[in-house]
N, C-alpha and C positions, 0 to 999 in steps of 0.2 A: 383269628377274629368271632370274637363274641358283639351279641347286637343284640338287642332288645326292644322287642319290639310287642308296644303296647295300641290300648284305643278304650272305645264303649264297652264292647262286647266281643265275646269270640265262641265260634263257635266250630267244635274239633270235626265235626264232618261222621262222627260215628253215631247219628242220630240221638244223643244225649241235648236238655237240655243247654241251649247260652253260657258261655260264662258270662257276668255283670260282675264289673271290668275285667277285660283280659290280657292277658300278655302271652308273650313266645320269649323265651333263651334263646338264641343264636348260635354255636360252634360251627364255625367253618359252613360243611352245607348239610347240618346235621340238626335237629330238636334235640336243648340237651331242659328245656324245661318249659313245663303247661301250666300257668291260673290264670286265679286274679287277683293275683301275686304271690311275686316268684323275683327268689330272693337274686341278686346279682352283682355278677360282681362290680369290683370299683373301677375297670379301667374298659369296665363294657358299651357300648354305645348306645345312642341312644334316640327310639326312633317315634312320638306318640304322634296318631291320628285320632282328635277328638269329632265326635262324634261319624262314627266308621267300625265296624262290620270286621272280624277277621276271621276271613276259611281257610282252609286248604287251597289250592291250586283246582278245577275243577280240573276234568277230566272225558273226554266223548268219543264213546268207545268204536262209533265211526263213523268216519270221512273219507273222503275225497280228496288230496290235495293236487294231484295231479287236475283236475280241471275244478272251475270257477263258477257255476252257479247260472249261465247258461238259459236259455229256450230249447240251444241244439246243442249239443257236445261235442257236436261232426264238424261243427266251425273252425276249429281251433286242431281239426286231425289232419291239415296241410303246414305248419308249423312246424320252424325247422325244431328240434329237441331241446336246444338252451336257448330257448327263448322261452318254450315250455319250460323248464327248469325254473327260468329264473321269477314264474309265478309263478308257481309251489313258492319259493322262497317270500313269496310276493303272501299267498296265501297263509303261508306259519308265521309270519311277522304279525299279520291280521288276529289271529287267535291268539297266537300270545299275546300278544295286548292287551285281545281281553277279556284276559283272566281263564284261557285254559292254557294249564300248565306243559299238559298230556294230550295225544290225540294218538290211536291205533284207528291209521289205516289201512283198509279194508281194499284196495283193489286202487291199485298207481297204474302207471304207463312205459312200458316195454322199461320195465326192472329203474324208471330214474331215478325215483320213492332212496335205491337205495345211494344213488350220489349225493340223493341232496340232506343224508345221514352226515352221511362224511361228510357234507364242507359243515356242518352244521359241530360232527368234533373234534374238525382240526382250526374252530373258532372264525371261519372266514361267512357264516351268517350265524342266527342266532332263531332256535326254532323250539318248536315248546319238545317235550321229553315225543319219540318219538317209537311208538309199534308198529312195527314191514309185514303185510301177510307180499310181498309182493303179484303175481299178478292173481287171481280167480280162478279156481280150476272147477267147472264147468264135466258139460256132455258136451255132442257136438251139438246147435242150435245156434240160429240166425242172432235171440240177444246177442250170444257172445260175441259173433259176425258182424257187428255192428260197432259195439266200443276198438276201435284199434287199439291193439298191441295190452288189453287190462286181461283179457282171459290166453289158462290152457284150455281149453281144449285133450278129454278125456275120455274115450269109452272102455269099460271093462275096468274091474277088479286094476290089473300093473298095470293097462295105466295111469290110471290113478293112483297108485303108488311112488308111478314115475314120475308122474305130475307132483305131486310135493316130496317126493327130493329135488323138485329141482326146484324150486322155491325154496327149500332150506337153503340151497350148497349156492343162490343167490345171496340171501342174509335175512329168509326170511322170518320174523318172529312168534309169525300165527301163519294159518293156513286157512283162509275163505274155501267154500266150496259153495255150488250151485244147487241145493233139496228141491226148490219151482222154480219157475219161472219167473220172470218180471215186471212190472209192471211198467218202467222205460224199455224194454222191448218192444220188437215192429209184434203189427197187430195180432197175428195168431199164433204167437207166445203168450199164455194167458199165465197169470202168477197165482191164481189159485191148485196150478196141476203140477204135479209130482215132475221128476226129474227125475238124479243120481238114483238109481235102485236103491234097495237096504248092505244089498253086496260092496255095492262101489264105495255110499259112503263109511259100512262100517270098512272098507280095505283103505280109505283116506285115512281115516280118524286113525287109525291102528300105528302107521306111518308115521306119522304127526304127533302124535304119544310118545311109542318108539323112539320122536327123536324128539321128545324133551320140547312139543308144539303145543301149541293151543288149537282149538278147531271154531270158527264161526262159519254157519251153517244161513244163509241165505232165506229165507222160508216165510213163505204166505201161504199157501193151501195148506188143509189138516194136515194129510194124509204124508206128505211134505217135513214137517212137524215133526207129528211122530216117528215115518221111519230116524229122522237128525236122532230126534231124543234118543229113539232104539237102538241106534248105533253107536252113541254116549261121546256125542257134540259137546264141548264148552257152553255154546255163548247160539240163541235164536235174535239174528235180525231178524225186523219188522215181527213176521212170526202174525201176522196180519188176523188171519181165520182160526187162532190159536183157542178163541170161546168157543168155537163150534165143538171142541172134542177137551174137554173140563179136566176126564182122567188122566192126559196129557201134561199139560198145564198142573198136576198131582205129580206125578212122575217126574215135570219138574221143578215140580219145591224137595219133590224129596234126595232129588240126584243134585240135586243145589245148581241146574241151570241157567242159563242169567236168560232174560230178555231182553233184548236189548232193539228196545219197541217204533224209533226213529219218528216221533211222530206229526218231526216239524218237515218232512219229507213229502209226507201226503197229505198235507193240508196245504200247500205251494201248489203243490198239484192241481190239482180240484181246483180251485178258486184265484188261479193266476195273475196275480197281480201288472199284466202286460203280456200282451201276447204274441206265439210261436212256437207251443209248448201241439203238435200234430194232437184231431179229433181224440179219436180215438186211443190215447195217452192219456188226457184229464177224465175219455168215461171211464177207466180204468179205477182209474182214482178216487173218479167220483163213489163209483161201487163199490169202492173199499175204508173208506172214510170211515163207517158209521165200524163197519169190522174192527176197523184200528179204537177203537172208540169199548167197542166193547170184549174187546178182547183186553185190552188194560183194565178194564176194571174189574173182570174176570183172573186177570194176574194177583189186585193185590185182595184180594178174597182170598185165591187161594193161598195165600204167601208163595206166590212167585219172587227171585230177588231175583229184580230188577236192574239196569244199567244204564244211564245214561248213555246217545248212542244220537246223532239230527243226520245224518246221510249227506252233510255239508258237500255241499255240488250239483246237487240234483237241482232240476233249474225255482230258478230264485232261493235256492237256501244257500246265501253265501256264509263265506267261512266269515271270524268276530260274530258271528248271530246266535254263534250256538246255544245261549246261555239262554233265547227266546224257549228253546227245550224246557224246562224247568218250570215255567208260562204255565205250556198246555197240562202236564204233566201235574200242574198243582190243581187247573181247573176239570180236570178230571177224576178229583177229589185225593188226590192224593199230598201227604199234609209239606209244608213247605220244608218242614224238616227231617223227611223221608225225599220228596223230590234236591233238596241238599246230599247227606246220605248217595243219592242213585249218583250223582255226580262226582261224588270223591270216594270214602272209604271203599263205596257196594263195585263203584269199578275199577279200580283199583283190582280189587278181586278179582270180579269179571275177564279181568283180562293177563291175573296172575302174576301182581305186583303189590307183593306185603308192602315195599319199602316207601309206598306213594298215597295220597287222598287223604291221611288221619292225621292230624297235628300232638302229635305223643312222642315222648324221648324216644329218642332212637329214627323215627323216621326225615329221610330228606326232607330239605325246609325249601317247600310249593309253597307260597304262602300266599290270599294276594287278599286286600283289606280295599275294599267296596264304601262307600258315604254310604251314611241311613243305619237302617236293621230289613233286609230280602226276608225275618219274619212277617212282617210286620204286610209287608209286599217281595214278593220276587218279582218282582217283575226289576229290582233295584238290581240285580245280576247283569241284567240285559244294560247298563251304562259302563259308562270306559272305567276301570277301576283306575282305582288311588295309586296301587302298589301295586307291580307280578316280582315276588321272586323264585327264585329257581336255582331251585340249591344251596341256598342263602345268596345270592345275588340280586340287588335289587333287574333287572331289567326293564322297566317302565316304570 
């Protein structure tokens, strides 16, 4: 089946200026033509969206589908696994309906996310494309113990290697490791402090890369970021105190290590719209919001590659509201075209998927159409899209 989609404008995700007007020709699940005018076979179906902009499907590099943005995630810990999986399916559906066609889930619960992906592959449910990490690999810590079923605690290089291999055996596409403490951990676990040693991080990266898996490192503090970069990880998640180490930022730029800043997560914790978050966690978020902004600006200055990630599922950070991240990026000095590229082409590169994130011949036809012009107002992308196509199939 061939399908021609046209609109007032088309943003291809590369950072180039939009095409006005813009059109795409699809054949099956692939894009075969892009331009202001595309030669169209007479048998092609045509869809025209007046007053709209065509974009690649957005990619969120940092979500947790197993949780839902409650002030206290442990409130769901006693729920049966079947109920949690159904909620995960609901979260995935909301995300897809918002125009996010791929997510990288960097920490699920008890490997339930692998069953969710199988259900999607069998056509039982519909989800975005799922890139999954399985359990987060961390050292023994109270923070890991506070999230039931999300962590695989490991100590020493050989145990870390075993933990990585366990996730790959379960079906992981990417490995998530904890280079520092976390904001949402108990008060005595400090986000700025390093956790795994450099030897442990190198062991994790070597084991993952040997098995063809990329590595995402949770890292707030400068020492933990430096160790993770030295170890050769592929993405730094959060990177809150990177501004304290400009030389590390330059090393990330040279080595093409992506920063996934998750700006939205800290904003929602620092200024919660409803009660329920422990005071010590709010205080940790407040302390780091200025650091977050300084790091993002430094990353722009030093040309660190940036990929969009929201940490969806942290308190009041709900699935389906992912595009709010792009507005914060623009507010902090990124161009609208740059923010869109960070959520499309660059996000695809960050997660190792060169077949998505770009409207170009040969790429998978993951496409979203939004009313209006996101270059005039990036918040257009927070509205429900007019259409979402996943692999050429219209799903919204």
